[in-house]
C-alpha positions in Angstrom: 77.4 91.8 69.8 79.0 94.7 71.6 77.0 97.9 72.1 78.5 101.1 70.7 80.4 103.1 73.2 78.7 106.2 74.5 80.7 109.4 74.0 82.8 111.0 76.8 84.1 114.6 76.6 87.8 114.6 75.6 88.6 117.5 77.9 91.1 116.5 80.6 88.9 117.8 83.4 88.8 116.4 86.9 85.1 117.0 87.0 84.3 114.8 84.1 82.1 111.9 85.2 80.2 109.3 83.2 76.8 110.2 82.0 73.8 108.1 83.1 73.9 106.4 79.6 77.7 105.6 80.0 77.1 104.3 83.5 74.3 102.0 82.4 76.5 100.8 79.5 79.4 99.9 81.9 77.2 98.3 84.5 75.7 96.2 81.7 79.2 94.8 81.2 79.7 93.8 84.8 78.5 90.3 85.7 76.9 89.4 89.0 78.1 86.0 90.4 76.2 84.9 93.5 77.9 82.9 96.3 81.5 83.6 95.1 84.1 83.2 96.6 81.8 81.9 99.4 78.1 81.6 100.2 76.4 85.0 100.8 78.9 87.1 98.7 77.6 88.7 95.5 80.8 89.0 93.3 80.9 91.8 90.8 82.9 90.3 87.9 84.7 92.8 85.7 86.0 90.3 83.1 83.2 91.0 80.6 84.1 94.7 80.8 87.7 93.9 80.2 86.9 91.8 77.1 85.2 94.9 75.6 87.9 97.0 74.0 85.8 100.1 73.9 84.8 99.8 77.6 88.4 99.2 78.7 89.5 102.2 76.7 86.7 104.3 78.2 87.6 103.4 81.8 91.3 104.2 81.3 90.6 107.4 79.4 88.1 108.5 82.1 90.6 107.9 84.9 93.4 109.6 82.9 91.2 112.7 82.2 90.4 112.9 85.9 94.0 112.7 87.2 95.9 114.4 84.4 97.5 117.5 86.0 97.1 116.2 89.6 100.8 116.2 90.2 101.1 112.4 90.6 104.5 110.6 90.7 103.3 107.0 91.0 100.2 104.9 90.4 100.0 102.0 93.0 98.1 98.9 91.8 96.7 96.5 94.3 97.0 92.8 93.4 95.8 91.7 91.0 93.0 93.6 89.3 94.5 96.9 90.4 97.4 96.0 88.0 95.0 95.8 85.1 93.8 99.4 85.5 96.8 100.9 87.2 99.5 100.1 84.6 97.8 101.6 81.6 96.8 104.6 83.7 100.4 105.1 84.7 101.4 104.9 81.0 98.6 107.4 80.0 99.7 109.8 82.7 103.5 109.4 82.1 104.2 108.3 85.7 105.7 105.3 87.4 103.8 102.1 88.5 104.2 100.4 91.8 102.9 96.9 92.8 101.3 96.0 96.1 101.2 92.2 96.2 100.2 89.3 98.4 102.8 87.9 100.7 105.8 86.1 99.1 105.4 87.5 95.6 107.9 90.3 95.5 111.6 89.4 95.1 113.4 92.3 96.9 113.2 93.6 100.5 109.6 94.3 101.4 107.4 96.0 104.0 104.4 94.0 105.0 101.0 94.6 106.7 98.3 92.2 107.7 94.7 93.3 107.2 91.1 91.9 107.3 88.9 91.1 104.4 85.1 90.7 104.4 85.8 87.0 104.3 89.2 86.4 106.1 92.6 88.0 106.6 95.6 88.5 104.3 99.1 90.1 104.1 100.1 92.7 101.6 103.7 93.7 100.7 105.4 96.4 98.8 109.1 96.9 97.9 110.9 99.1 100.5 112.4 101.1 97.7 109.1 101.8 95.9 109.1 105.6 96.5 111.2 108.6 96.9 110.4 110.6 100.0 107.4 112.9 99.4 106.2 111.3 96.1 102.5 111.6 95.4 100.7 108.3 94.8 97.3 107.4 93.4 96.1 104.0 94.7 94.0 102.1 92.1 91.9 98.9 92.4 89.0 97.4 90.7 86.6 97.4 93.7 86.0 99.2 97.0 84.1 97.0 99.4 84.9 97.2 103.2 88.0 99.2 102.6 90.4 96.8 104.4 92.7 96.1 101.4 92.9 99.8 100.5 93.5 100.9 104.1 96.4 98.4 104.3 97.8 99.7 101.1 97.6 103.3 102.3 99.5 102.2 105.4 102.3 100.8 103.3 102.5 103.8 101.0 102.7 106.3 103.9 105.1 104.2 105.9 107.5 104.5 103.0 107.3 108.3 103.0 105.0 108.8 100.1 101.7 110.8 100.1 98.4 109.2 99.2 97.1 111.8 96.8 93.9 109.8 96.0 92.1 106.5 95.6 90.4 105.3 92.4 88.1 102.4 91.9 86.1 101.0 89.0 83.3 99.7 91.3 82.2 100.7 94.8 79.8 98.6 96.9 78.4 101.5 98.9 76.4 99.3 101.3 79.6 97.8 102.7 80.8 101.3 103.9 84.4 101.1 102.8 84.6 104.8 102.0 84.0 105.7 105.7 87.2 103.8 106.6 89.4 105.7 104.2 89.4 109.2 105.5 91.9 111.7 104.0 92.5 111.4 100.3 90.0 112.1 97.5 88.1 108.9 96.6 86.7 108.4 93.1 84.5 105.5 92.0 83.5 105.1 88.4 80.4 103.0 89.3 78.5 102.6 92.5 76.2 99.8 93.6 
């Protein structure tokens, strides 16, 4: 049975942060999966949170309250869980949504960047026509770990002439130090481990 949703102020105020009760509620909906995707990794699985309608609404409403009035033009979602949070956030804020995908998934002309993960390397791509010059973009993903994926996304966004106005995550793994590699924009994490 789902626990009732703790209340959050409805005021669109960038200083609104979850209370201790709300944080405990959300963390209770995140499953720990040891040794995934490889031995030694503790994976924070957000799928139980996504199944809970009240929790999903709470997350999107909290992000929308924080970024309403921030002068954003685009939300950038990082494949694939960044899409889950980024698209409804873009809708709530009345701005566009841009995809950053793994190599070979976008159909038109792309810009690419290779980056390191905590367990390998990968290539991210974005459509070359994703932004108009000077647009302000908020990058959204489910998790901040070492910061490699986000840093690569920032590189793509700025190379196309847009400004990274902020970074938003549902979960931050503070011990991995990703925040230290992302100097510049405002960084917001809903939950920190």
